[in-house]
C-alpha positions, 0 to 999 in steps of 0.5 A, a space after each residue: 500500500 506504500 505506493 498507493 496515495 489515499 486521497 483526503 476528502 479535500 483532494 477527493 473533492 477536487 478530483 470529483 470536480 474534474 470528473 464532473 467537468 469531464 462528464 460535461 465533455 461527453 454531453 457536448 459530444 452527444 450532440 456532435 458525434 454523427 456520420 460524416 464527422 472526422 475523429 480529428 474534428 472531434 479531437 479539436 472540438 474537445 480541446 476547444 471545449 476543455 480549454 475554453 468553457 471548462 477552463 481546464 487542461 486536456 491531460 492526455 496531450 503531451 503525455 508520453 509525447 502524445 499529440 492529441 487530447 483523446 483516443 478514438 477507437 473505431 470498430 475493431 480498434 481496441 484502444 489508443 486509436 489516434 485521431 485523423 482527418 481521414 477517419 470519417 465516422 460512417 453509419 454503422 460504426 461504433 467508436 470509443 472516445 477516451 478523454 482525460 481532463 485536469 483541473 486544479 491539479 487532479 486528473 479524471 479519465 473516462 470513455 464512452 462508446 458512441 453508436 454512429 447512426 443505426 448500428 447492427 444488432 451484434 454491434 449494439 449487443 457488444 456495446 451494451 454488454 461492455 457497459 454492463 460489465 463495467 458497472 458490474 465491476 463498479 458495484 464491487 467497489 467498497 472498503 474491504 473488497 478485493 481487486 479480484 472481486 472487480 476483475 471477476 465480476 467484469 470477466 463473468 459478465 462478458 464471458 457469459 455473453 460469449 465475449 472475451 476480455 482483453 488482458 494486455 491493458 487494464 485500469 489504473 490508479 489516478 490522481 495528480 498523475 494519470 497513471 498511479 498504482 494500483 493496476 485494475 485488471 478486468 479478469 481474475 478471481 474473486 477474493 484475491 488481490 489488494 484490499 480496497 480502502 477509502 480514499 483509493 481512486 482508480 479507473 475501471 475500463 474493460 475492453 471486451 472483444 466480440 471474438 477472441 481476446 488476442 490483440 496486436 499493436 499497429 506500426 504507429 506505436 499507438 493503435 491496438 486492434 483485434 487480431 481477428 478483425 472483429 469488433 471491440 468495445 470499451 467504457 471507462 469511469 474514474 471511481 473512488 472508494 468511500 467509507 461506505 461504498 463507491 463514488 463515480 467521479 466521472 458520472 454523467 447525469 443519465 447514469 444516476 439510476 445505475 448508481 442507485 441500483 448498485 446501492 440497494 
């Protein structure tokens, strides 16, 4: 536990503020994402919105020499897709937009899947089950729970629907730094791993494949795709361990009912 910084209530308040600002970015994107827009246009709109109305810093830009404010991962792209003017969203695409925001020294990290126009029932099912799997993981978060409880819940939900969990990438602690301890796996055994304590803050961000779990990195050094070219989906929230359970720092207004469902 020495390398894990437990946030004080004051720090958690600042990080929650960053998370709620980031939630506003996705509300803006809900209106913007549609067939015909390029991922670079989305990137530029997000940068303008974060720096302008939100008076915040897009934390991804410059991190690990990355030049953009978000990752845009379309269809078979698992994660870390790079925005491009030539990547035009078309009817039937599914795209993950993964964005970070820093405000007052604290970082929030979240991603959302967008279904562009009308998508196939198979694509919609993958997107929906991945979202449910993330929430199944979130529902395990409380003092005394184990990291393996989160992992097992995500894995069980994905696999019982016939999907596979990507294992090469995971969630992470987050605070003043984008990537802190601990690592949050999305596969594993309940009752194992680190014990959760109040003040821990981390991301839960499962990547779920339609086919098998194997992935490969493209030559740009960023983009990761499914090896079998089948679809992949991902959702992400930044979550804090509280004295009584969990707090989703990046919660969007339309998700409040899901928090209540997990607290029953």
